[in-house]
C-alpha positions in Angstrom: -49.4 10.8 -29.8 -47.1 13.2 -28.0 -43.4 12.4 -27.9 -42.8 14.8 -25.1 -43.4 13.6 -21.5 -43.0 14.8 -18.0 -41.8 12.8 -15.2 -41.0 13.4 -11.5 -38.2 11.4 -10.1 -36.8 11.4 -6.6 -33.2 10.2 -6.0 -30.2 10.9 -3.9 -26.7 11.9 -5.2 -23.5 12.4 -3.5 -21.6 15.4 -4.7 -18.0 16.1 -3.7 -17.7 19.6 -2.6 -14.2 21.3 -3.0 -14.0 21.3 0.8 -14.4 17.7 1.0 -12.2 16.9 -1.9 -9.4 19.0 -0.3 -10.0 17.2 3.0 -9.7 13.6 1.4 -6.7 14.8 -0.4 -4.8 16.1 2.7 -5.8 13.1 4.7 -4.1 10.5 2.3 -0.9 12.5 2.0 2.2 11.3 3.9 4.6 13.7 5.5 6.7 14.6 2.6 3.7 15.1 0.3 2.1 17.2 3.0 5.2 19.4 3.3 5.3 20.1 -0.5 1.6 20.7 -0.7 1.8 23.3 2.0 4.7 25.1 0.3 2.7 25.2 -2.9 -0.4 26.5 -1.3 1.3 29.3 0.5 2.8 30.4 -2.8 -0.6 30.7 -4.3 -2.7 31.9 -1.5 -1.4 35.1 0.2 -3.5 34.6 3.2 -1.6 31.3 4.2 1.4 32.0 6.1 4.0 29.5 7.3 6.8 30.2 9.9 9.0 27.8 11.9 8.0 27.0 15.4 11.1 27.0 18.0 8.6 25.5 20.5 8.2 22.4 18.3 11.9 22.0 17.7 12.5 22.1 21.5 9.8 19.5 22.0 11.3 17.3 19.3 14.8 17.4 21.0 13.1 16.6 24.3 11.3 13.6 22.6 14.6 12.3 21.3 16.2 12.4 24.7 13.4 10.3 26.1 13.5 7.9 23.0 17.1 7.5 21.7 16.1 5.2 18.9 14.2 8.3 17.0 16.9 9.1 14.5 14.8 10.8 11.9 16.3 14.2 12.6 14.2 17.3 12.1 16.7 18.8 9.5 19.0 15.8 8.9 17.4 14.2 5.8 17.7 15.4 2.4 14.7 15.1 0.2 14.4 15.3 -3.7 12.2 18.6 -3.4 14.9 20.5 -1.4 17.5 23.0 -2.8 20.5 21.2 -3.9 18.7 17.9 -4.6 17.7 18.6 -8.1 17.6 15.7 -10.5 20.2 15.3 -13.0 19.5 16.9 -16.4 18.3 14.4 -18.9 17.6 11.8 -16.3 14.6 9.7 -16.6 11.4 10.9 -14.7 10.3 7.9 -12.6 6.6 9.3 -12.5 6.2 9.2 -16.2 8.3 6.0 -16.9 6.9 4.0 -14.1 4.9 0.9 -14.6 1.6 2.3 -13.1 2.1 5.4 -15.6 2.6 2.9 -18.6 -0.5 0.9 -17.5 -2.7 3.9 -17.2 -1.5 5.3 -20.5 -2.8 1.9 -22.1 -6.0 2.1 -20.1 -6.8 5.6 -21.3 -6.6 4.3 -25.0 -9.3 1.6 -24.4 -12.3 3.8 -24.0 -13.5 1.9 -20.9 -16.7 3.0 -19.0 -15.7 5.7 -16.3 -16.3 3.3 -13.2 -14.3 0.4 -14.8 -11.6 2.7 -15.9 -11.3 4.5 -12.3 -11.1 0.9 -10.9 -8.5 -0.1 -13.3 -6.4 2.8 -12.7 -6.7 2.3 -9.0 -5.4 -1.4 -9.4 -2.7 0.0 -11.7 -1.4 2.0 -8.6 -1.5 -1.1 -6.3 0.7 -3.2 -8.6 3.9 -3.8 -6.8 7.6 -3.4 -8.4 7.3 -7.1 -9.7 4.2 -6.3 -11.5 1.9 -8.4 -9.1 -1.2 -7.6 -7.2 -1.7 -8.5 -3.6 -4.8 -10.4 -2.8 -5.2 -8.7 0.4 -5.6 -5.3 -1.7 -8.3 -7.0 -3.8 -10.2 -8.2 -0.6 -10.0 -4.6 0.5 -12.0 -3.7 -2.6 -14.9 -5.8 -1.4 -14.7 -4.3 2.1 -15.4 -0.9 0.2 -18.6 -2.5 -1.2 -17.4 -2.6 -4.9 -19.3 -5.4 -6.7 -17.3 -8.5 -7.2 -18.4 -8.6 -10.9 -16.6 -5.1 -11.4 -13.5 -6.2 -9.6 -13.3 -9.3 -11.8 -13.8 -7.2 -15.0 -11.2 -4.7 -13.8 -8.6 -7.4 -13.1 -9.3 -9.0 -16.4 -8.7 -5.8 -18.1 -5.5 -5.1 -16.1 -4.2 -8.5 -16.9 -4.8 -8.0 -20.7 -2.2 -5.1 -20.7 1.5 -5.1 -21.4 3.8 -6.4 -20.2 2.4 -9.9 -20.1 2.0 -11.4 -16.8 1.2 -7.9 -15.1 -1.8 -8.0 -12.4 -1.0 -11.5 -11.4 -1.7 -12.5 -8.0 0.9 -15.2 -7.6 3.8 -16.8 -9.5 1.6 -19.4 -11.3 -0.9 -16.8 -12.5 1.9 -14.6 -13.8 3.4 -17.6 -15.9 -0.1 -18.8 -17.2 -0.9 -15.2 -18.2 2.4 -15.1 -20.3 1.7 -18.6 -21.8 -1.8 -17.5 -22.9 -0.3 -14.4 -24.5 2.2 -16.7 -26.5 -0.5 -19.4 -27.3 1.1 -21.9 -25.0 -0.2 -25.6 -25.0 -2.8 -26.5 -22.4 -0.4 -29.1 -20.9 2.2 -26.4 -20.3 -0.4 -24.1 -18.7 -1.5 -26.9 -16.5 1.9 -27.6 -15.2 2.5 -23.9 -14.6 -0.8 -23.4 -12.8 -0.7 -26.6 -10.6 2.7 -28.2 -10.5 5.4 -25.5 -10.0 6.6 -26.8 -6.4 7.0 -30.3 -8.1 8.6 -28.9 -11.2 11.0 -26.9 -8.9 12.1 -30.1 -7.2 12.3 -32.1 -10.4 9.5 -34.5 -9.2 8.3 -35.5 -12.5 6.5 -38.6 -11.4 3.2 -37.0 -9.8 3.1 -34.5 -12.8 3.3 -37.6 -15.2 0.6 -39.7 -13.4 -1.8 -36.8 -13.1 -1.5 -35.4 -16.6 -0.4 -38.6 -18.4 2.6 -36.9 -19.9 6.0 -38.4 -20.6 9.2 -37.2 -18.7 10.3 -35.8 -21.9 7.3 -33.8 -22.5 7.5 -32.4 -19.0 11.0 -31.5 -19.5 10.2 -29.7 -22.7 7.4 -27.8 -20.8 9.9 -27.0 -18.1 12.3 -25.2 -20.6 9.3 -23.1 -21.8 8.4 -22.2 -18.3 12.0 -21.4 -17.5 12.1 -18.9 -20.4 9.2 -16.8 -19.0 9.8 -13.7 -16.8 8.4 -14.1 -13.2 8.8 -10.4 -12.5 7.5 -8.5 -15.6 7.4 -5.1 -13.7 11.0 -5.0 -12.8 11.9 -3.7 -16.3 10.3 -0.4 -15.2 12.3 -0.1 -12.0 14.9 2.5 -13.0 17.8 2.9 -10.6 16.8 5.9 -8.4 18.5 7.7 -5.4 17.8 6.5 -2.0 14.6 7.8 -0.5 14.7 8.1 3.2 11.4 7.7 5.1 10.0 10.2 7.6 7.7 8.5 10.0 4.3 10.0 10.4 3.8 8.5 13.9 5.8 7.5 16.8 4.9 4.8 19.5 6.9 5.9 22.5 7.1 5.0 26.1 6.5 8.0 28.3 6.3 7.9 31.9 6.2 3.9 31.8 3.2 3.9 29.2 3.2 3.5 25.5 1.6 6.5 23.8 1.0 7.8 20.3 3.0 10.8 19.2 2.3 12.5 15.8 5.4 13.6 13.9 4.3 17.2 13.2 7.7 18.7 14.3 8.8 18.9 10.7 5.7 21.0 9.6 5.7 24.8 9.7 3.1 26.6 11.8 0.3 27.5 9.4 -1.9 30.5 10.0 -4.1 33.0 8.4 -2.5 36.3 7.6 -3.6 39.1 9.9 -2.9 41.9 7.4 -5.1 40.2 4.6 -7.8 39.7 7.1 -7.8 43.5 8.0 -7.6 44.3 4.2 -10.7 42.0 3.6 -12.6 43.9 6.2 -11.6 47.4 5.3 -11.2 47.4 1.4 -13.7 49.0 -0.8 -12.6 47.4 -4.0 -15.3 44.9 -4.9 -12.9 42.8 -7.0 -10.3 42.4 -4.3 -12.8 41.7 -1.7 -14.2 38.8 -3.9 -10.7 37.4 -4.5 -9.8 37.7 -0.7 -12.8 36.0 0.4 -12.3 33.0 -2.0 -8.6 32.8 -0.5 -10.0 33.1 3.0 -12.3 30.3 2.4 -9.5 28.1 1.1 -7.2 29.0 4.0 -9.9 28.0 6.5 -10.7 24.8 4.6 -6.9 23.8 4.8 -6.7 24.6 8.5 -9.7 22.3 8.9 -8.3 19.7 6.7 -4.9 19.6 8.6 -6.9 19.2 12.0 -9.0 16.6 10.6 -5.8 14.8 9.3 -4.2 14.8 12.5 -7.2 13.6 14.6 -7.9 10.8 12.3 -4.3 9.6 12.1 -4.0 9.7 15.9 -7.2 7.7 16.4 -6.1 5.2 13.9 -2.6 4.9 15.5 -4.1 4.7 19.0 -6.4 1.7 17.8 -3.4 0.1 16.4 -1.4 0.5 19.7 -4.4 -1.0 21.5 -4.7 -3.9 19.3 -0.9 -4.7 18.9 0.1 -3.7 22.6 2.1 -7.0 23.0 4.0 -6.3 19.8 5.0 -2.7 20.7 5.8 -3.8 24.4 8.3 -6.1 23.1 6.5 -9.2 24.5 6.2 -10.8 20.9 7.1 -10.2 17.4 3.8 -11.5 16.1 0.8 -9.3 15.1 -2.9 -10.0 16.2 -5.3 -10.2 13.4 -6.6 -6.8 12.5 -9.1 -5.9 9.6 -9.3 -2.5 8.0 -13.0 -2.7 8.2 -13.3 -3.6 11.8 -11.1 -0.5 12.7 -13.4 1.6 10.6 -16.4 0.3 12.4 -14.9 0.9 15.6 -14.0 4.3 14.9 -17.4 5.1 13.3 -15.9 6.0 9.8 -16.0 4.5 6.4 -13.2 2.0 5.5 -12.1 4.3 2.7 -11.2 6.9 5.3 -9.0 4.4 7.2 -7.5 3.1 3.8 -6.6 6.8 2.9 -5.2 7.6 6.4 -2.9 4.4 6.2 -1.8 5.2 2.6 2.0 5.9 2.3 2.4 6.6 6.0 5.0 5.1 8.3 5.0 4.4 12.1 8.4 4.2 13.9 8.7 2.5 17.3 11.5 0.7 19.4 11.3 -2.3 16.9 11.9 -0.3 13.8 10.0 1.7 11.1 6.9 0.1 9.5 4.3 1.1 6.8 1.1 1.8 8.7 -0.7 -1.0 6.4 1.7 -3.5 7.9 -0.4 -3.8 11.1 -3.5 -4.6 9.2 -2.8 -8.3 8.9 -5.8 -10.6 8.2 -6.4 -13.8 10.1 -5.8 -17.1 8.2 -9.1 -18.5 9.3 -11.9 -17.4 11.6 -10.2 -17.8 14.8 -6.6 -18.3 13.8 -3.6 -16.0 13.9 -2.7 -13.3 11.6 -0.8 -14.1 8.3 2.2 -12.1 9.6 2.5 -14.4 12.7 2.2 -17.5 10.5 4.9 -16.4 8.1 7.0 -15.4 11.1 6.5 -19.1 12.6 7.4 -20.5 9.1 10.4 -18.5 8.8 11.5 -19.7 12.2 11.0 -23.3 11.3 13.1 -23.1 8.1 15.8 -21.2 10.1 16.0 -24.0 12.5 16.0 -26.8 10.0 18.8 -29.3 9.2 20.5 -27.7 6.0 21.3 -31.3 4.8 17.7 -32.4 5.3 15.5 -29.3 4.8 11.9 -29.3 5.6 9.4 -30.1 2.7 6.1 -28.2 2.4 4.2 -31.1 3.5 6.5 -31.4 6.8 6.0 -27.7 7.5 2.2 -28.3 7.2 2.4 -30.9 10.0 4.8 -28.9 12.2 2.6 -25.8 11.8 -0.6 -28.1 12.7 1.4 -29.2 15.9 1.3 -25.5 17.0 -2.5 -25.2 16.2 -2.3 -23.7 12.7 -4.0 -25.5 10.1 -3.1 -24.8 6.5 -3.1 -26.3 3.1 0.3 -27.3 1.6 -0.2 -25.0 -1.2 -0.8 -22.1 1.1 2.5 -23.0 3.0 4.2 -23.0 -0.4 2.7 -19.6 -1.2 3.8 -18.0 2.0 7.2 -19.6 1.7 7.6 -18.0 -1.7 6.4 -14.6 -0.4 9.1 -14.8 2.2 11.7 -15.4 -0.6 12.6 -19.0 0.6 13.3 -21.6 -2.0 12.0 -25.0 -2.1 13.5 -27.9 0.0 15.7 -28.8 -2.8 16.9 -25.4 -3.3 17.7 -25.0 0.4 19.6 -28.3 0.6 23.2 -27.7 1.5 
């Protein structure tokens, strides 16, 4: 019997070309990253020329006259890459000492399968300064058609790393992860998981009745829980100089109408060198011709990528303006529900394209400067308002309460229900903590 067999197989494969990779890379860059990238490419590629455009400076000055709130001056902000802003010798490099770098270093040592490793590293980049993960970011992975089983496995892997508690989605999970690492008792973990609001108000009765514990046992568990770190990622937050945000998009009222204006005034005018173009046509040196052809192709890809970035960012911003028109018009401070996937379907692109477009970019309007992702606020229910709108109403209720008799979470649930918003008490407690508001006992004055 022969051990050698022939088999015909038909399959589809998606391969990323250098052109597509460059386009994706440029698309997800914010204004500062793009400026640095263009400077680096112009040094490496002689065919790429950069020059200042007086016309753009004039257009920017004219725009500032029409919208006086635009205060991000063309040359008024100092960034870390500019001359005279070099880091102090011996200072800690935040890129190598950051929490995400620390997590990725641990992941590289685990010899994980490539898909799992890639997803774990992506989650490590999404972890905030406290070491927590946002549930909205995890929901976004499902929108990108990533299997739930792989997401769960990546989350479990991330939560197994140091520091203990990293990768938690809320305070309870953060504390439970630390207790598991310490070998805490099931009773203490149960209290940390289910009864933090009661524990913060010193309401031991409901805990005692539910778990069958004495007050002394609950107070002992309280001491253990109080010794834990609710912000495990903050140890990696080194003191850094203030970084000034440069908006990528403006929403400006021009001729009585709100319009999207891309902030490309800071960018140099990029073009292909005429001298090297002629040299490519006239040169008889085969080696020089091959080199110049490669650089010409790279320069053309760059121009196409810049055009695609600008058009995609404009389409995304225009869709946000249309969906959040009352907000930008100053009629309300609440956002309408808006999903990343619904915008992707509307624009006829993949959700990952919108995700890359919104990454690290900022929008400035009359109300202030916001991350572009701020405007993607999910609804609390099928037909309900956005989470941002609910948090805003919750904040208004707490601000208007009697400081001597602050509103309990249950009372907040009832008041929100009177406004047509039905939420569970635990959801209200979660939103309250995300807003940095203490319990009713902590707010009492």
